N, C-alpha and C positions, 0 to 999 in steps of 0.2 A: 536819350536815356528814358525820359518820361514816356515817350511813345512805346519803347520796348517794354517798360513795366506795365503799361496799360494792356499791351498785347498779351503779356504773360498772365495778367490778372483775368483777362477775358478767356484765355485758354483754360485757366483753372476753374472758373465758374462754369464753363462749358462742360468740363469733366464732371463737376458736381451735379449738374443737371442730368447728364447721361446716367450717372450712378443712381440718382434718385429715380429716374425713369425705370431702371432695372430693379432696384431694391424695393421700392414702395409697392408695386403690384404684387410681387412675391410675398411680401410681408402681409399685405391685405388679404391675399388668398389664404395664407396659412392661418391668420387670425380668424378669418371668417369660418374656415373649416373647423378649427378648434372650438370656436364658440358654438357652432351648430351641433357638433358632437356632444358637447357638454350639456347643451339644452335638451337634446334628445335623451341623454342618459338620465337627466334629473327630472324630466317631465313626469308628472303624476296624472293619471287619467283612468277611465274605466277599463282600458285595455290591460291594466295591471291589477286585475282582480284575483281573488283567491282561486279561481278555476284553473289558471295557467300554471300548474305545478306538475311535478312528476307523479308517477303512480304512488298511491299511499303505501304500497309495499316497500318502496325504496326511500320514503321521505319520513323525517321525524315529525312529531306534532308541530303544528303551526301556532305560534304565539301571536295573539292579537291584543286588542285593547283589554285593559284590566288584567285579570289573572287566569281567565279561562283559556282553554285550548281545545282544538278539535282537529280531526283529520278528514281529508277528502282526496279524491283522486281525479285525474283528468280522464275524460271519457274516450274510450277507444271504440271504433265501429265493431259491431259483433258480426262475425262471419256467418253465423247461422241465421241472420235475418232473412225472412222470406217476404217482407213487405217490399213492393216495388212502387215506382212513381205512379203507375197506373192505378194502384189501389190506395194511394195515399189520400187522406181526407182533403176535401176542397174547401177553401174559405168562401164564405158568402154563398153557400150551395143552395140555400132556400130564400135568402133575404133580398136578392136582386129583383127589382121591380121597375115599373115605369114611373115611380114617384121621384122624378128629377125635374128640375126647372130648365135644364138645357138638354140638348141632344148629344152634346160632346161628352158629358159625364158618364152615361152608361157605356158609351163606346170605349172610353178610357178604362173603365173597370174590366170590360170583356177582353181588351187587349192585354192589360198587364197580368190578369189572372191566367192567361194562356201563354204568356211569354216564358221561355225557358230560363231566362236570367232570374225570374221570380220563382218559378216552380221548382227549380233545382236547389233552392235554399230551404225548402220544406219548413217554412217559418211557423213555429208553434204559436207565436204571438198573434198570428192571423186566424188561429183555430180555436183558441181557448174559449172565446165568447162568440165567435162568428162562424161556427161550422157545426151543423147538425150531424154530419158524418163523424166528426171527431168526438162529439158527445156520446155517440153510440160506441165508438172505439173504447172509451173509458170504462165500459162495463167489463172489459177483459184486460187483466194485467199483462198477459202475454202480447196481446195486440197493441196495447199502449207502448210496451217496451220496444216492439218492432218499429213503430212509428218514430219513437225517439232515436232508435238506432240510425235511421235515415237522417233525421233532423240534426243530430249531433255530429254526424260525419260531414256536414256541409262546412265550407270555408267561412267561418264567422266574420272574418275581416272583410272579405269580398262581399259577402251577403249584406253585412251592415251598411256598406257603402251603397249597394244596389237599392236596398229598401229605403235608405235615406233619400236617395235621388227620386225614388217613386213617390215618397211622401211630399217632397217639394213640388213635383210635377202634378200630383193629385190636386193640390189647392191652388194651382195656377188658374188664372181666369179663363184660359183657353180650354181647360179641362173641367174641373169640378169646383172652381173657386167660388162661384155663385152659390152652389148648394152648401159648401162649407160655411160660407158667411151666414147663410140662412139657418144653419144648425141642423141640416139634414143628418139624422143619426147614423145613417149608413156611411156617409162620407166622413163624419167626425170620428166614428169608430174605426174606419179604415185608416185614417191618418194616425191615430194613436197606435193601432196595431203595427203599423210600419215603423214608427219611431221607437217602439219598445222592443224591437226584434232582439237586440243584443242582450239586454239584461234578462229577458225571458229565456233566451237561448242558454245563457250561462247558468241560470237557476235550474231550469228543467233538465240540464245535462249533468248535474251533479249526481254522483253515485254514493250510496250509503256504504261506508267501509265495513259495516257489520253484516250487511246482507248481500252486498254486490249488486243490489237492484238500484234503479234510478230512485232518487229521493222523491221525485214527482210521483212515480208509480206507488211508492209506499204511502204517500199522502192520499192519493186517490182511493187506494184500497183500504184505508183505515176507516172502517165504518163506525168505529166508536167515537170518532171526533172529526166531523166534517170541516172544522176550522183549519185542519191541516191543508186541505185543498184550497181554502179561501186565501191562504197566504199568496198564492200565485195570481191573485187579482190586484195586489198592491201596485204593480207596474202600470195598471190602467187608471190608478187614482183612487181605488177603493181602500177603505181603512179597516183595521181591526181595533176594537176598543173594549174597555172593561164591561161595557153593556152587552157584549156578545160573548159567545164561547171562545176561549183563547186556544190557540193551537198547542199541540203536544211539545213539550220541551225536549229537544233532541239535537244531536250533532247536525242533522240535516237542516233543521230549522235555523240553527245558528249560522251555518255556512250560507244558507239562502239569504238571510238577513244581512250578512256581511256583504254579499254581492249588491243587494238593494241599497245598502248604505253608500256604496261607491257611486251608484247611478243616481241617488237622490241629490247628489251634489252637482249634477249636470243640469244646466239651464234648460227649461222647457220640457224636461221629463216629468210625467205625472207623479213619479216617485218623490219629487221635491215637495209635493203637497201631502202625500199619503204616508211616507216612511216614518217620520219622527213620532207622529201620534201612535202609529201601530207598534213601533219598537218600544216606546215607553209603556204601552199596555202589556206587551209580552214580558217586559222586564218585571212587572208586578207579580208575574207568576213564576218566571224562570230565574230571576235574580237580577240585581241592578247592573251587573256587568255582562249580562247575556248578549244583548244586542247593543251595538255601538250607537249612542245618542249624542256623542261629542263631535258633531259635524255641523257644517254650515251648508244648508241646502240651496240648490239652484244658482251656484256661483261659477261653475265651470262652463266652458264652451260646449256646444253639442258634440264636437269632435275635436278635443284638445290637440294642439300641434305646437311644436316649438316655434317661438317667434323668430323671424328672420333677424340675424345679427346686424347691427349697424355697420356700414362700410367706413370704419374708422380704425386707425392704428392705435394700439394701446401704447401707453407712455414708454414701457421698456423697449418695445420694438422701434418706436420713433427715435429714442435716444441711441439705440444700437445702430440703426441704419445711418443716422447723422454722423456718429463717431467714425464709422467705417469710411464714409464719404470724405470727411475732412482729413482723415489720416492718409488716405490715398492721394488726395490733392497735395498735401504738404510734402509727400515723398517725391513729387516731380521737381 
């Protein structure tokens, strides 16, 4: 009798183990998938900026911090653009020299500047302060718009990843690491140009809902206030303050600063050092709620991503699977 009871008990526990082997992995997979989706949905990062919206014609005003509101639209490529990749301004078109401490660094520059994965991104961040050709382009609003047509049609997600990888490779010891450590301005400029690609892309690709022109073009052509153009130097670490001329208060400026406020929260972005001082200065002219100053700078990862969920059953799933297993065993 006891022998028979022990055999039955052993069979029952064997069934329990089999059931657990089937139930737990499924529960784990479901829990992991649910957690990942939830984290992805709730994650905040620079990819959720005010640029990623529908056309202003179809969207209501966007309400941000405080009580102000403004409108903006996503940029669409212009079919009339006549600028081609062959006429697009080139970065470091006059500044490359032999002033390097290694032979690998100039080789790295020449290679990446001619690589299609880089040139196809038409990165404005590499032109604003490091391209003589682009400086001449700025004398023509039409030519500047055509350059932006190409730049803003690039895949920002793919290009941001490409330029981030280039920035990491640039300062590797096997490439330009020694020159970067020594403060070679060409290399340090290039590094900042590469890591600021996305915030500058998003800012320069904003369009003015009143004029349908790029906000950047309006800023460049505003000869009555050069500070409108200076705003686009903030991603490089430059600041605007009350000791200088302040930019024109406009919906374009407000939308641009909203983008910069998002990226100022990202670790290692120069905006973490330049944004708050500049925003506070602008607010003295445009109003206390004009630019968002209620942020904590430099706290986000460079490229925020949802954390991998722990491989653990939640309590409800654990109880549910245990109850099912015991019930099935008792039914035998």
